[in-house]
N, C-alpha and C positions, 0 to 999 in steps of 0.2 A: 504493499500499500504506499503510495507516494505521499510524503508529508508536505503540506503547504508552508510556504515561508511565513515567518512571523516578524514582528517588530525587533525582536532580539537578533535575528539573523541579519536584519538590515543595519543594526548598530554595530555587529561584529564585522560586517563586510566594510562599513564605513571606516572603522579603525584599521582594518587591513589596508585599505586604500590610502588613508592618511598617514599611517605609520608602518609601511612596509617592514617586515621582519620582526615586529613586536609580537609577543605571544598573547593571542586574543582568544584562544580556545575556552578559556575560563569564563568568558562572557556568556557563552552558550549554556553554561550550567548555572553559574552564580546569579546572573541576572534573572533567569528564569525562576530560580529558587526564591528570589526576592519578590518577584512579581507574584508568583503563586502564594507565598506567605501573606502578601498584602491582601490578595483576593480572599483567602481563606480567613484571615483575621476579620475583615470586613463582613464576611458571610457569617462567622461565629457570633460576631456581635449582633447582627440581624436576628439570628436564630435564638440567642439568649433573650433578646427582647420579645420575640414571639412566644417563647416558652415561659416567659415571665421569671426569669432567674438571672441575676447579674452574674458576671463571669467570676468575680471573687468569690461569691457563695457557692456557685457551681463547682469551682475548683475544690474549695474546702469540702464540701459534701461528697464530691466524687472520691477525693483522696481517702476519706474516712470509709466510704462504702467499699472501695476497692481493697481495702485492708483485711476484709472478712470479718466474721464474728470475733469479738463483740464490737466490731466497728469503732474501735477506740485507738487512739494513737497519742504519743507524747507531742506536745506542741512543737518541740524541736524537730522531730521526725516529720511532721507536716511541713515545717519550714524548709527541710532538706529536700523533700520530695517536690515541693512546689517552687523551688528555687527562689525563695523569698526570705526576708530577714524575719527574725523572731518578732520584731516589733509589728510588722506587717501582718504576721499570722495573728498576733495577739488582737489587732484591730479587727480582722476578719472574724475571728472566733466571738469577740464581743458583740458584733453585730448580728451574727447568726444566733448567739445565745439569747440576744433580746427578742428574736423571733421565735424562740422555742425550738430551733432546729438542732442545736447541740447543747451539751452540758459540760461543764469543767469540773474536775475534781483533782485533788493532790495525788500524786503517785511517787513512785520510787521508794527506795529504802528509807531515805530521810524525809520524804513527804515534800521535797522542794520542787520536783518537777510537776508540770501540769499535764494532766491527761484530758483529751477532748473526745467526747463520745457522741455519736449520732443519737438523737432522740427518735422516738417512733415517728414523729411528725416530720423530722428531717429525713429519715429513711424512706418514708412514703414519697415525700416530695422528690428526692433524687431518683427513686425508682421510676417514677413517672416521667420526669424530664429527661433522664439520660437515654431512655428508649427512644424518645422523639428526636433527640440530638443525634444519636448514632444512626438512626434510620435515615435521617436527613443527610448526614455526612456520607453515608454509603452511597447515595445517589450522586453525590459530587465526584465519586471516582468511577461513575458508570462507563466512561469512555475506555477504561482499562480492563481487560479480562483478568481472570484469577492469576494466571501465570505472570502477566505483566505487573500486577500489583505486587506479587511476591518478589519479582525481580527488583522493582523499584524500591521496595522496603529494605531489601538486602543491601543495595547500593547506597541507599541513604544511611543505613545503620553503619556501614564502613566509613563513610564521609563524616558522619557525626562523631563516631568514636575517635577517629584520627584527629579532627579539629578540636574535640574536647581535650585530648591529650596534649596536643601541640600548643594549644592556646591557653592552657592552664585551667580550663573549665572542667568541673567534675561531671561525668555522665551519670545523670541521676534518673531514678524511675520517673 
């Protein structure tokens, strides 16, 4: 199947014309990743609005739900998995706690760590919303068959792992 030219091809070709000999193959990958990321970020924002759940709350509830029973994690672990600071997580937890979606308790041997747990209300909310979100996002990949999706996921995993290591970022769940 012939692939049609896109704007990224034109950018890459223009740089080849203007700067012969410059390595420009990265444009074909990195610029497309940036453009896809922007499109997906915008679509995720629209989807969050449609399903009535802000991104921060969805991320918090999803992290707890994915942890499995008893749907409870230390605040520090939530921060690690969410790639956020402890302060940002504390704010998210406080807002979700006010809505009755999570509850906090003391944990650890010395009782100094904070455990965050999904409430029944929070569990029900994320169950309903994540189904809608994931079904919608599945449609966004409909132009790729299962083999292409697996291949793309594998290539992105390699790139993400390498960049995380080389650029000093931790590859987090």
